N, C-alpha and C positions, 0 to 999 in steps of 0.2 A: 678701859676695856677689857675684858678677859683675852688671853691668846688662847686657842684651840689646837686641836691636833687631829691630822687626819692620816687614815691607815686603809689599807686593801684589807678586805675581809675575804678570807681564805678557807675554800670549804662552804660559804653561804650563797644560795643562791638567791634568797629572797629577805626583804625585810620580815616578813612571816616568822620565820625561822628564828631570829634574833628576839623578837618581842615573845614568842613560844620559849625561849630561853631565859630573858629578863624575869619572866615570872617564877623562875625559881631561885632568884636572889640575885646579890651584886655577881657582876661579870669580873674575873680578873684578868686584863691581858700583861701576857710575858713579852718582855723585848729584852735584847742584849744592853742597849744604849739607855742611860739613863739622860732625860733631856738638860739641858742645862736651864734652861728657862720653868722648870717645874713649878715653882713657885706661884708664876703668873698662870699657868693651868690650872693648879688647883684653887684659884680664886675665881672661880665662875667661868674656869673653861670646859670643853667639850670634846669627845673624840668623834669627827665624822668616818663613818664606813662609806668605803667605795665600793659597790657591790655591781659587778657585770661593767665596769666602765663608767659607773654612773653615781654620786654622792646621793645617798636618798632618806639618810638618818643621822642622827647623832644620840650620843648619851654620854649624860653630863660626867664629868671627873670629880670623884670624891676623895681619893688619896693615890700618890705617886711616891711606890719605897723602892731602895735599891736595896738587894741582898746581896751579900758578899762582896768579893774583894778582888782587884784586878782580872783577870782573865776570865774569872769563874763568877763573875758579877753578872748578876740579871736586874732588870726592874720590872715591879709589879704595880701596873695601872690600874685600880680599883673603879669602876665604873657604876652609877647609881642604877639599880632595875628600873629604868623609865629609856624607852626606846620614842623618841621625839622625831618624826619624819619632817622632810625637809624639801623644799623646792629641788625639783631633780636637776643636778649640775655636773654634766661630762667629765672624766677625769683621764688623763693618760695613763699607763702603767708606770710604777713605780716603786723601789726597793724600800722596805722599812716604813718608817713614818716621816712626816713631814708637819712644820709648825703651820697652821693657818692663821691667818689676822683676822680680826672680826670682821675688818671691813670686806674680805674676801669669802666670806663665809655664806652660804644659801641662807635665806630666810627659812622658818619655821612654816610648814603648811598651815599650823593654826591661825596665822599671822597674814593670812592671804586664802582668798578663795578660790581652789583649784578645782572644785566641785567633782565630776566624775571623769576628768581629763587624763587620758592616756597618760603613761611616764613618757613613751617615744615622741608623743606631740608635744608634751611639756619641754622636754631638751631641745626639739625643733626651735618651739617659739622662745625660748629662753638664749638660744644661740643667735637667733636673728636680733635679738635684744627688744623683742614684741613684749614681753613677759618680764 
């Protein structure tokens, strides 16, 4: 099972903004710390975006590279230019990024029929365990 990453989106109000950005090509996310389990994430993992307190989409991870050394180093995470919407899942704020095990990741909307269900209703149903 691949290992995923979860990260708060800063300055992104909705998934449509991310989809528009993805049309321009691969997105590169800069972080300070390189994941120790990077190889597991490069093997089919995705970055799940938290927007306004809710996981709403993911983007497949293509490459994880460390540039520089010591305190001046940074990690570059290259994402495929593909935004995959997921079942909404509420998340509390956190700093940086976190690992996300496949068993804890929300399912893709393409694998379930959400219809025209509003996001807030889908979140309530999911929290109740009804969906």
